[in-house]
C-alpha positions as CSV (number, residue, x, y, z in Angstrom):
1,M,27.4,39.8,-88.2
2,L,25.4,38.7,-91.0
3,T,25.5,42.0,-92.5
4,F,29.4,42.4,-93.0
5,L,29.3,38.7,-94.1
6,G,26.5,39.9,-96.7
7,I,28.9,42.8,-98.2
8,F,31.9,40.7,-97.7
9,I,30.0,37.9,-100.5
10,I,29.2,40.9,-102.6
11,I,32.5,42.1,-102.9
12,I,33.6,38.4,-103.6
13,G,31.2,38.6,-106.5
14,V,32.1,41.6,-107.8
15,I,35.7,41.0,-107.7
16,T,35.1,37.5,-109.8
17,L,33.1,39.4,-112.0
18,I,35.7,41.9,-113.0
19,A,38.7,39.7,-112.9
20,K,37.5,36.7,-115.1
21,P,38.0,38.5,-118.4
22,I,41.2,39.9,-117.2
23,F,43.6,37.0,-115.8
24,K,42.1,34.1,-117.9
25,N,44.9,32.2,-117.4
26,I,44.2,31.7,-113.4
27,S,42.9,28.3,-112.6
28,L,41.1,29.3,-109.5
29,L,38.7,31.9,-111.4
30,N,37.8,28.5,-114.1
31,W,35.3,27.9,-112.0
32,F,33.6,31.2,-111.8
33,N,31.7,32.6,-114.5
34,Q,29.6,35.5,-115.2
35,R,26.2,33.6,-114.0
36,R,27.8,32.3,-110.7
37,S,29.3,35.4,-110.0
38,L,25.9,37.7,-110.3
39,Q,24.3,34.5,-108.0
40,I,27.1,35.4,-105.4
41,I,26.6,39.2,-105.7
42,L,22.7,38.4,-105.6
43,L,23.4,36.2,-102.1
44,G,25.4,38.6,-100.7
45,I,22.7,41.5,-101.4
46,L,19.6,39.2,-100.0
47,M,21.9,38.4,-97.2
48,S,22.5,42.0,-96.2
49,I,18.8,43.0,-96.8
50,F,18.0,40.3,-94.2
51,T,20.6,41.1,-91.9
52,G,19.5,44.8,-92.1
53,L,16.1,43.9,-91.9
54,L,16.0,42.0,-88.3
55,F,17.7,41.2,-85.3
56,Y,17.9,38.9,-82.6
57,A,16.9,40.3,-79.2
58,E,18.7,38.7,-76.5
59,P,17.6,37.8,-72.9
60,G,18.1,40.6,-70.4
61,T,18.8,43.2,-72.7
62,A,16.8,46.1,-74.0
63,Y,17.2,47.5,-77.0
64,A,16.7,51.0,-78.7
65,V,16.3,51.2,-82.1
66,Q,16.4,54.3,-84.0
67,Y,15.2,54.2,-87.8
68,P,17.4,55.9,-90.7
69,W,14.1,58.0,-91.4
70,G,14.5,59.2,-87.9
71,G,11.5,56.9,-85.8
72,Q,12.8,54.6,-83.1
73,K,11.6,52.2,-80.8
74,A,12.2,50.6,-77.3
75,V,12.5,46.2,-77.4
76,F,12.3,44.6,-74.3
77,R,11.4,40.9,-75.4
78,Q,14.3,38.8,-76.6
79,G,13.5,36.9,-79.8
80,I,13.6,38.2,-83.4
81,N,12.6,41.5,-84.2
82,T,12.7,44.2,-87.0
83,K,14.8,47.1,-86.8
84,M,14.6,48.3,-91.2
85,W,18.4,48.8,-91.1
86,G,18.3,51.5,-88.2
87,R,21.0,51.4,-85.6
88,L,20.6,49.4,-82.2
89,I,21.6,50.4,-79.0
90,P,21.9,47.5,-76.4
91,I,21.6,48.0,-72.4
92,Q,21.1,45.3,-70.0
93,F,18.5,45.3,-67.7
94,E,20.9,45.4,-65.1
95,L,24.3,46.7,-64.8
96,P,26.7,45.3,-62.6
97,I,29.4,47.9,-61.3
98,K,32.5,47.0,-59.4
99,Y,35.3,48.5,-57.6
100,V,38.1,45.7,-56.8
101,I,41.2,46.0,-54.6
102,P,44.0,45.0,-57.0
103,G,46.0,42.0,-56.1
104,R,49.9,42.4,-55.8
105,D,50.5,41.8,-59.8
106,G,47.2,44.6,-60.2
107,E,45.0,41.8,-61.7
108,L,41.4,42.5,-61.3
109,G,40.4,39.3,-60.5
110,E,37.8,37.4,-62.5
111,Q,36.5,39.4,-65.4
112,S,32.6,39.2,-66.9
113,E,31.5,40.3,-69.7
114,Y,28.7,42.0,-68.5
115,A,30.3,43.0,-65.3
116,N,32.1,46.8,-65.6
117,V,35.3,46.5,-63.1
118,D,37.4,48.9,-62.5
119,A,40.3,49.3,-59.6
120,A,39.4,50.8,-56.5
121,K,40.6,53.9,-55.8
122,Y,42.1,56.1,-52.9
123,W,39.3,58.1,-50.9
124,A,40.2,60.0,-47.5
125,F,38.1,60.1,-44.3
126,S,37.1,63.2,-42.3
127,D,40.3,62.3,-40.1
128,A,42.5,62.4,-43.3
129,V,42.9,58.4,-43.3
130,K,42.8,57.6,-46.4
131,A,41.6,54.2,-47.9
132,R,41.0,52.2,-51.0
133,I,37.3,51.4,-50.9
134,A,36.0,48.5,-53.4
135,T,32.1,48.5,-53.5
136,S,29.9,46.1,-55.6
137,V,26.9,48.7,-57.2
138,V,23.7,47.0,-59.4
139,I,21.8,49.5,-61.3
140,S,18.3,48.6,-63.0
141,I,17.1,50.3,-66.0
142,N,13.4,51.4,-66.4
143,T,12.0,49.2,-68.8
144,E,8.1,50.3,-67.8
145,D,8.8,53.4,-69.3
146,E,9.5,53.3,-73.2
147,A,9.7,56.9,-73.7
148,Q,12.2,57.5,-70.5
149,F,14.2,54.5,-72.0
150,L,14.7,56.1,-75.2
151,S,15.4,59.2,-74.3
152,V,18.2,58.0,-72.2
153,A,19.6,55.7,-74.5
154,D,19.5,58.7,-77.2
155,R,21.7,60.9,-74.7
156,N,24.2,58.4,-73.9
157,K,24.4,56.6,-77.4
158,T,26.2,53.3,-75.4
159,E,26.0,51.1,-72.6
160,Q,29.3,51.9,-71.7
161,N,29.4,55.4,-71.9
162,M,26.1,55.8,-70.1
163,I,27.9,54.1,-67.3
164,R,31.2,56.0,-67.8
165,S,29.4,59.3,-67.7
166,R,26.6,58.7,-65.6
167,I,27.3,56.3,-63.2
168,I,30.5,55.9,-62.3
169,P,30.6,59.6,-61.2
170,N,27.4,59.3,-58.7
171,I,29.4,56.5,-57.6
172,D,32.4,58.2,-57.1
173,Q,30.5,61.6,-55.4
174,S,28.6,59.3,-53.1
175,I,31.8,57.6,-51.5
176,K,33.1,60.6,-51.5
177,N,30.3,62.5,-49.6
178,T,30.2,59.5,-47.2
179,C,33.8,59.5,-46.6
180,K,33.4,63.0,-45.0
181,L,30.9,62.4,-43.0
182,M,32.5,59.9,-40.2
183,D,36.3,59.1,-39.6
184,A,37.9,56.1,-40.4
185,Q,37.4,55.4,-36.5
186,D,34.3,55.5,-36.3
187,Y,33.8,53.2,-39.7
188,I,35.6,50.5,-37.9
189,S,33.7,51.2,-34.3
190,G,30.7,50.4,-35.7
191,Q,29.4,52.9,-38.5
192,A,29.9,50.6,-41.4
193,S,26.4,49.8,-41.5
194,D,25.4,53.8,-41.9
195,F,28.4,54.0,-44.4
196,D,26.4,51.8,-46.6
197,R,23.0,53.2,-45.8
198,Y,24.2,56.7,-46.9
199,F,25.8,55.8,-50.0
200,K,22.8,54.1,-51.5
201,D,20.5,56.8,-50.4
202,Q,22.6,59.5,-52.0
203,L,23.3,57.2,-55.2
204,E,19.8,56.7,-55.6
205,N,17.8,59.9,-54.5
206,G,20.6,62.7,-55.2
207,M,23.8,64.0,-53.5
208,Y,23.8,65.4,-49.7
209,V,24.7,68.7,-49.5
210,L,27.0,69.3,-46.9
211,E,28.0,72.2,-44.3
212,E,31.4,72.0,-42.6
213,Y,31.2,72.8,-38.6
214,V,33.7,73.1,-36.1
215,E,33.7,70.6,-33.1
216,N,35.9,71.1,-30.2
217,E,37.4,68.4,-29.0
218,R,37.0,67.1,-25.4
219,K,40.2,67.7,-23.1
220,D,41.5,64.1,-22.1
221,I,41.5,63.8,-18.5
222,I,43.7,61.6,-16.4
223,G,43.6,60.7,-12.8
224,D,40.9,60.0,-10.2
225,S,38.9,62.3,-8.9
226,A,40.8,64.0,-6.4
227,T,43.7,64.7,-8.6
228,V,42.8,65.8,-12.3
229,R,45.3,66.6,-15.4
230,T,44.2,67.6,-18.5
231,V,46.3,66.7,-21.7
232,I,46.0,70.0,-23.9
233,N,46.4,69.2,-27.5
234,K,48.1,71.5,-30.5
235,E,44.9,71.4,-32.4
236,T,41.7,71.8,-30.3
237,K,39.5,71.9,-33.2
238,Q,38.5,69.6,-35.9
239,K,36.9,70.8,-39.0
240,R,34.2,68.7,-39.7
241,F,31.1,67.6,-42.4
242,R,27.5,66.8,-41.6
243,I,24.3,66.7,-43.7
244,K,22.6,70.2,-44.6
245,R,18.9,70.1,-43.3
246,E,15.7,71.8,-43.7
247,N,12.9,70.6,-41.5
248,G,14.5,67.4,-40.1
249,M,15.1,66.4,-44.0
250,P,18.5,66.1,-46.1
251,I,18.9,69.0,-48.8
252,R,20.7,67.2,-52.1
253,E,21.9,68.7,-54.8
254,E,19.4,69.2,-57.9
255,G,19.9,67.4,-61.1
256,N,22.7,64.9,-59.9
257,S,20.3,61.6,-59.0
258,L,20.3,58.4,-61.3
259,R,16.6,58.4,-60.9
260,A,16.4,61.3,-63.3
261,Y,17.9,58.5,-65.7
262,G,14.8,56.1,-64.7
263,L,18.0,54.0,-63.2
264,T,17.1,52.3,-59.8
265,V,19.9,51.5,-57.3
266,V,19.4,47.7,-56.7
267,Q,22.6,46.7,-54.4
268,A,25.3,49.6,-53.2
269,V,27.6,47.5,-50.5
270,V,31.5,48.2,-49.6
271,T,32.4,45.0,-49.9
272,E,36.4,45.7,-49.0
273,I,38.6,48.5,-47.5
274,D,42.0,48.6,-47.9
275,W,43.2,51.1,-45.6
276,E,46.8,52.8,-45.7
277,E,50.0,51.6,-44.0
278,T,50.2,54.4,-41.3
279,F,46.1,53.4,-40.3
280,D,46.9,49.9,-40.4
281,K,50.0,50.3,-37.8
282,R,47.4,52.4,-35.9
283,L,44.7,49.4,-35.7
284,Q,47.3,47.1,-35.1
285,L,48.6,48.9,-32.2
286,Q,45.1,49.4,-31.0
287,K,44.4,45.2,-31.3
288,E,47.1,44.6,-29.6
289,E,46.0,47.3,-26.6
290,V,42.5,46.2,-26.7
291,A,43.6,42.5,-26.6
292,Q,45.9,43.6,-23.5
293,T,42.9,45.4,-21.8
294,Q,41.1,42.2,-22.1
295,L,44.0,40.3,-20.9
296,E,44.0,42.5,-17.7
297,K,40.4,42.7,-17.1
298,Q,40.0,38.6,-17.2
299,Q,43.0,38.9,-14.6
300,A,41.2,41.5,-12.5
301,E,37.9,39.2,-12.6
302,R,39.7,36.2,-12.0
303,E,41.3,37.5,-8.9
304,F,37.7,39.4,-8.1
305,Y,36.4,35.9,-8.3
306,R,39.1,34.3,-6.6
307,A,38.7,36.8,-3.3
308,Q,35.0,36.2,-4.0
309,K,35.5,31.7,-3.3
310,E,38.0,33.0,-0.2
311,K,35.5,34.8,1.1
312,A,32.5,32.3,0.6
313,R,35.2,29.7,1.8
314,G,35.5,31.9,4.8
315,E,31.7,32.6,5.3
316,A,31.4,28.5,5.0
317,E,33.7,27.8,7.8
318,K,32.1,30.5,9.8
319,A,29.0,28.9,9.2
320,A,29.9,25.5,10.0
321,E,31.9,26.7,13.3
322,R,28.8,28.8,14.1
323,A,26.2,25.3,13.5
324,R,28.8,23.1,15.5
325,L,28.6,25.9,18.7
326,E,24.8,25.9,17.8
327,K,24.5,22.5,17.8
328,E,26.7,21.9,21.1
329,Q,24.5,24.9,23.1
330,I,21.0,23.0,21.8
331,Q,22.8,19.7,23.0
332,K,23.8,21.6,26.5
333,T,20.1,23.1,26.6
334,I,18.5,20.2,25.9
335,A,20.3,18.3,28.3
336,A,19.6,21.1,30.8
337,E,16.3,21.1,30.7
338,T,16.0,17.4,30.4
339,E,17.7,17.3,34.3
340,A,15.2,20.2,35.0
341,K,12.4,18.1,33.5
342,V,13.5,14.9,35.8
343,A,14.0,17.0,38.7
344,E,10.6,18.5,38.8
345,F,9.4,14.8,37.6
346,N,11.3,13.5,41.1
347,L,9.4,16.4,43.0
348,V,6.1,15.5,42.0
349,K,6.8,11.9,42.1
350,E,8.2,12.8,46.1
351,K,5.0,14.8,46.3
352,K,2.6,12.0,45.1
353,Q,4.8,9.5,47.5
354,F,4.3,11.7,50.5
355,E,0.7,12.0,49.7
356,V,0.5,8.2,49.4
357,E,2.2,7.7,52.4
358,K,0.2,10.3,54.5
359,F,-3.3,8.8,53.1
360,K,-1.7,5.2,54.0
361,A,-1.0,6.7,57.8
362,Q,-4.4,8.7,57.6
363,S,-6.1,5.2,56.7
364,K,-3.7,3.2,59.6
365,K,-5.2,5.9,62.1
366,V,-9.0,5.7,60.7
367,A,-8.7,1.7,60.8
368,A,-7.1,1.9,64.8
369,D,-9.8,4.6,65.5
370,A,-12.4,2.2,64.4
371,E,-10.7,-1.0,65.8
372,A,-10.8,1.1,69.3
373,Y,-14.5,2.7,68.8
374,Q,-15.2,-1.0,68.1
375,N,-13.7,-2.8,71.0
376,A,-15.2,0.2,73.5
377,K,-18.5,-0.3,72.0
378,L,-17.6,-4.2,72.9
379,V,-16.9,-3.4,76.1
380,T,-19.7,-0.9,76.8
381,A,-22.3,-3.3,75.7
382,G,-21.0,-5.9,78.5
383,L,-19.0,-9.4,77.4
384,T,-20.0,-12.6,78.4
385,P,-17.7,-14.2,81.6
386,Q,-16.4,-16.4,78.4
387,E,-15.3,-13.5,76.0
388,R,-14.2,-11.6,79.2
389,A,-11.8,-14.3,80.1
390,E,-10.8,-14.9,76.6
391,W,-9.6,-11.3,76.6
392,E,-7.7,-11.4,79.7
393,Y,-6.2,-14.2,78.8
394,K,-5.1,-12.6,75.2
395,T,-4.3,-9.5,77.4
396,S,-1.6,-11.7,79.9
397,V,-0.2,-13.6,76.8
398,G,0.7,-10.3,75.1
399,V,2.0,-8.8,78.5
400,A,3.8,-11.8,79.4
401,R,5.7,-11.9,75.3
402,E,6.6,-8.3,75.6
403,L,8.5,-8.9,79.0
404,K,9.7,-11.9,77.8
405,E,11.1,-10.3,74.9
406,L,12.6,-7.2,77.8
407,K,16.3,-7.0,78.7
408,L,16.4,-5.6,82.2
409,P,19.7,-4.6,83.4
410,D,21.4,-6.7,86.2
411,I,21.4,-4.2,89.2
412,Y,18.8,-1.1,90.3
413,I,18.0,0.6,93.0
414,E,14.4,0.4,94.5
415,G,13.5,2.6,97.6
416,G,17.0,4.0,98.1
417,K,18.7,0.6,97.7
418,T,20.3,-1.1,95.8
419,S,19.3,-4.6,94.6
420,S,20.2,-7.4,92.5
421,N,18.4,-8.7,88.9
422,D,17.2,-12.3,90.3
423,G,13.7,-12.1,89.3
424,N,12.1,-9.8,91.9
425,L,11.9,-6.7,89.2
426,L,10.2,-8.6,87.1
427,Q,7.7,-10.2,89.3
428,S,7.2,-6.5,90.8
429,L,6.9,-5.3,86.7
430,I,4.4,-8.0,86.1
431,G,2.4,-7.6,88.7
432,A,2.2,-3.6,88.1
433,E,1.3,-4.2,84.8
434,L,-1.3,-6.6,85.3
435,A,-3.0,-4.3,88.3
436,K,-3.2,-1.9,85.6
437,K,-4.8,-4.0,83.2
438,M,-7.2,-5.1,85.7
439,M,-7.8,-1.3,86.8
440,E,-8.4,-0.3,82.6
441,T,-10.9,-3.3,82.8
442,K,-12.5,-2.6,85.9
443,T,-13.1,0.9,84.6
444,K,-14.4,0.2,81.0
445,S,-16.5,-2.2,83.1
446,K,-18.3,-0.1,85.2
């Protein structure tokens, strides 16, 4: 800019120097005289010399300076540097290149003086589905190797020429090759990351060499295992492309790489894809089908869980009934066991009672035997007349008491004749009892 200003000032000085003698009546030229015109020309020459001698290097920009005598140098630092009236080739450290999908009015969105923005192109995938692919690519130049940078700048002349003739063709070729490697359906089904990986790898390391192969399509099977029907398509073969490999490594095209120019791919991603209308309709149908399938799946799951709930409820009722019956059974069992144990206890109690009564009877018998034995001993030992009289008295009193309490019949038979009870029977019995007692006493006394 300063160079053109200096040249313009020189031209003005020369014009005023020549026009002053010719146009003497022009008042505007009265201010100019020969001395002032020469000063203006000298100022223009100084400005031209100054601007041709130095230049200002902007930050983030590398410069290739080509001198008039054939030499050149690279400038990577910002600030004022000498160029000695040489030619400058400025190239940014990083070159943003974007493909964007135009709006309805054909606008490309926000523009930047530092970015190269173009409209996205249509590309065909392996299944012939076309789409406009918007990409964002950032290319970095090599600022470490001065000789390589100067070679690239010398061969491409300008930054814009390098972008248009070197970088954009590589981007287009990478997108084209990557589209051939997959179907559009594969892209939307989860291979978008593979697309970005293939795209960036080819930009940085070179284009893949693709080979064509034929893949037999599998026939669609409809029905269960018992009845199988196949749907036969008219085209049972589809042409596909894959990366040609050697020893497991992809084969690449020689000389078709940004790395050969000292360029590095910092970023290479697909930002947006605008599918053709027919594929959009197919996608919409697929979305509706997927939504319907999900709805039916949810309904099936709901019915399944409802059945599980009913089954669980039945099992719970069954468990409750089983618990109730088991409880009744346990209660009856416990009652029966209790009754049996009570009966067993009563039996044991009766046995114990029986044994007690038996022992009591035996005790009484032993006591009676002991008393009889003692009485016998006393009789054997001999009684005094007083004791004998007392014993006979007690005996007769006991017999009398028993006879008193005895009820006799009013009429009895004695010796084959009938008699009435007017005291004779009682007397006879008393006499007999007394005679018996006397006999027993005499026997014991002997």
